[in-house]
C-alpha positions in Angstrom: 20.3 27.6 17.7 18.6 24.2 18.2 15.1 23.7 19.6 13.7 20.7 21.4 10.4 19.2 20.2 7.9 18.4 22.9 6.7 15.4 20.9 8.0 13.1 18.1 7.0 14.0 14.6 4.1 11.8 13.4 4.7 10.1 10.1 3.3 7.5 7.7 5.0 5.1 5.3 3.3 4.8 1.9 4.3 1.5 0.3 5.5 -1.3 2.6 7.6 -3.3 0.3 11.2 -4.6 1.0 12.7 -1.1 0.7 10.4 0.2 3.4 10.7 -2.9 5.6 14.5 -3.4 5.3 15.7 0.2 4.8 13.3 3.0 5.8 11.6 1.5 8.9 14.9 0.6 10.6 16.2 4.1 10.0 13.0 5.7 11.4 13.3 3.5 14.5 16.8 4.7 15.2 15.6 8.2 16.1 13.3 9.1 18.9 12.3 12.3 17.1 10.1 10.3 14.7 7.1 8.0 15.2 5.5 6.0 12.4 1.8 6.1 13.2 0.4 4.7 10.0 1.2 2.6 7.0 -0.5 2.5 3.5 -0.2 -0.4 1.1 -2.7 -1.8 -1.4 -1.7 -5.4 -0.6 -3.4 -7.2 2.3 -0.2 -9.3 2.7 1.9 -6.1 3.1 -0.6 -4.6 5.5 -0.4 -7.8 7.6 3.4 -7.5 7.6 3.0 -3.9 8.7 0.7 -5.1 11.6 3.5 -7.4 12.8 6.3 -4.8 12.4 4.3 -1.8 13.7 1.4 -3.1 15.9 0.4 0.4 17.1 0.3 1.9 13.6 -3.0 2.2 11.8 -3.1 0.6 8.3 -4.7 1.9 5.1 -5.2 0.5 1.6 -5.2 3.9 -0.1 -3.4 7.2 0.2 -6.6 9.1 0.1 -8.0 7.1 3.1 -4.7 7.7 5.0 -4.7 11.4 4.4 -8.4 11.8 5.4 -7.9 10.0 8.7 -4.4 11.0 10.0 -2.8 14.2 11.2 0.8 13.8 10.0 4.0 15.8 10.1 5.5 13.8 7.3 5.0 11.0 4.7 7.7 8.6 3.6 6.9 7.6 0.0 8.4 4.1 -0.3 6.5 3.0 -3.4 8.2 2.1 -6.7 9.9 5.2 -8.2 7.5 5.3 -11.1 4.6 6.0 -8.8 6.2 8.7 -6.6 4.8 11.6 -8.5 1.2 10.4 -8.3 1.5 9.7 -4.6 3.0 13.1 -3.9 0.4 15.0 -6.0 
């Protein structure tokens, strides 16, 4: 049995490097069931790139700030693999 959602799932991308920009973001954009509403990256340059790619998304320099300010259904962790555990915890 399938169910229809009344709204897209709200998500954030943590880490906005090349993997996120070239791989993750295009995949999220292909599906109307998902909406990226926020991006988190410590780099001002990467946050500026996020502003260009996702003008409606809010931008944060820290995961803590992101999680304090957003109501999310999911988080896409696109940071370097060595930092995944710290971000998830």
